BAGUMI-26285 format. One record per residue (C-alpha): residue number from 1; residue in one letter; x negated, y negated, z. Coordinates in steps of 0.25 Angstrom, whole numbers, plus 2048, in hexadecimal, padded with zeros to 3 digits. Layout:
+-----+------+-----+-----+-----+
:  nr : rest :  px :  py :  pz :
+-----+------+-----+-----+-----+
: NUM :    A :   X :   Y :   Z :
...
+-----+------+-----+-----+-----+
***
This chain:
+-----+------+-----+-----+-----+
:  nr : rest :  px :  py :  pz :
+-----+------+-----+-----+-----+
:   1 :    V : 219 : 303 : 7E3 :
:   2 :    T : 21C : 30D : 7D8 :
:   3 :    Y : 22A : 310 : 7D4 :
:   4 :    T : 22E : 31E : 7D0 :
:   5 :    Q : 235 : 31F : 7C3 :
:   6 :    E : 242 : 322 : 7CC :
:   7 :    E : 240 : 315 : 7D3 :
:   8 :    G : 23E : 30E : 7C6 :
:   9 :    E : 24C : 315 : 7C0 :
:  10 :    L : 252 : 311 : 7CD :
:  11 :    A : 24E : 302 : 7CC :
:  12 :    E : 253 : 301 : 7BD :
:  13 :    W : 260 : 307 : 7C1 :
:  14 :    I : 262 : 2FD : 7CD :
:  15 :    E : 25D : 2F2 : 7C3 :
:  16 :    K : 268 : 2F7 : 7B9 :
:  17 :    I : 273 : 2F8 : 7C4 :
:  18 :    E : 270 : 2EA : 7C8 :
:  19 :    N : 271 : 2E4 : 7BA :
:  20 :    T : 27E : 2EC : 7B8 :
:  21 :    I : 283 : 2E6 : 7C5 :
:  22 :    A : 27F : 2D8 : 7C0 :
:  23 :    V : 287 : 2DA : 7B3 :
:  24 :    L : 293 : 2DF : 7BA :
:  25 :    E : 292 : 2D3 : 7C3 :
:  26 :    Q : 293 : 2C9 : 7B7 :
:  27 :    L : 29E : 2D1 : 7B0 :
:  28 :    E : 2A6 : 2D0 : 7BC :
:  29 :    I : 2A4 : 2C1 : 7BC :
:  30 :    R : 2A9 : 2C0 : 7AE :
:  31 :    L : 2B4 : 2C9 : 7B1 :
:  32 :    N : 2B8 : 2C0 : 7BC :
:  33 :    E : 2B7 : 2B4 : 7B3 :
:  34 :    G : 2C0 : 2BA : 7A8 :
:  35 :    K : 2CA : 2BD : 7B2 :
:  36 :    S : 2CA : 2AF : 7B7 :
:  37 :    A : 2CB : 2AA : 7A9 :
:  38 :    H : 2D7 : 2B3 : 7A7 :
:  39 :    Q : 2DE : 2AE : 7B3 :
:  40 :    K : 2DC : 2A0 : 7AE :
:  41 :    I : 2E2 : 2A3 : 7A1 :
:  42 :    E : 2EE : 2A8 : 7A7 :
:  43 :    E : 2EF : 29C : 7B1 :
:  44 :    G : 2ED : 293 : 7A4 :
:  45 :    K : 2E0 : 28D : 7AA :
:  46 :    Y : 2D6 : 294 : 7A1 :
:  47 :    G : 2CC : 28A : 79A :
:  48 :    I : 2CE : 27F : 7A5 :
:  49 :    C : 2C2 : 27B : 7AD :
:  50 :    E : 2C2 : 27F : 7BB :
:  51 :    T : 2BA : 273 : 7BF :
:  52 :    G : 2C0 : 268 : 7B7 :
:  53 :    S : 2CC : 26D : 7B2 :
:  54 :    E : 2C9 : 26A : 7A4 :
:  55 :    E : 2CA : 273 : 798 :
:  56 :    I : 2BE : 27C : 797 :
:  57 :    E : 2B8 : 27B : 789 :
:  58 :    E : 2BB : 285 : 77E :
:  59 :    D : 2AD : 289 : 77B :
:  60 :    R : 2A9 : 28B : 78A :
:  61 :    L : 2B6 : 294 : 78B :
:  62 :    E : 2B1 : 29C : 77E :
:  63 :    A : 2A3 : 29E : 785 :
:  64 :    N : 2A9 : 2A2 : 792 :
:  65 :    P : 2B8 : 2A4 : 793 :
:  66 :    A : 2B7 : 2A5 : 7A2 :
:  67 :    A : 2B1 : 297 : 7A3 :
:  68 :    K : 2B7 : 290 : 7B0 :
:  69 :    T : 2B2 : 282 : 7AC :
:  70 :    C : 2B0 : 279 : 7A1 :
:  71 :    K : 2A2 : 275 : 79B :
:  72 :    L : 2A1 : 268 : 7A4 :
:  73 :    H : 2A4 : 271 : 7B1 :
:  74 :    M : 29B : 27D : 7AD :
:  75 :    N : 291 : 282 : 7B7 :
:  76 :    P : 283 : 27D : 7B3 :
+-----+------+-----+-----+-----+
***
């Protein structure tokens, strides 16, 4: 199968769109995590592990301010 230059350009364009969509999906996830963290701050529940109810370690929150669990209960 031989591709024309136009088909090659179209394939590149589609790939760029797919990559952009993937980035946008990740940004939307991070935005929603940030909104959730903000809601927890307002409720006075920020920094509390959702699994075990203990405090989330400060270094974990520094690395990921939207962390929902402590190190013990992190997903592997």
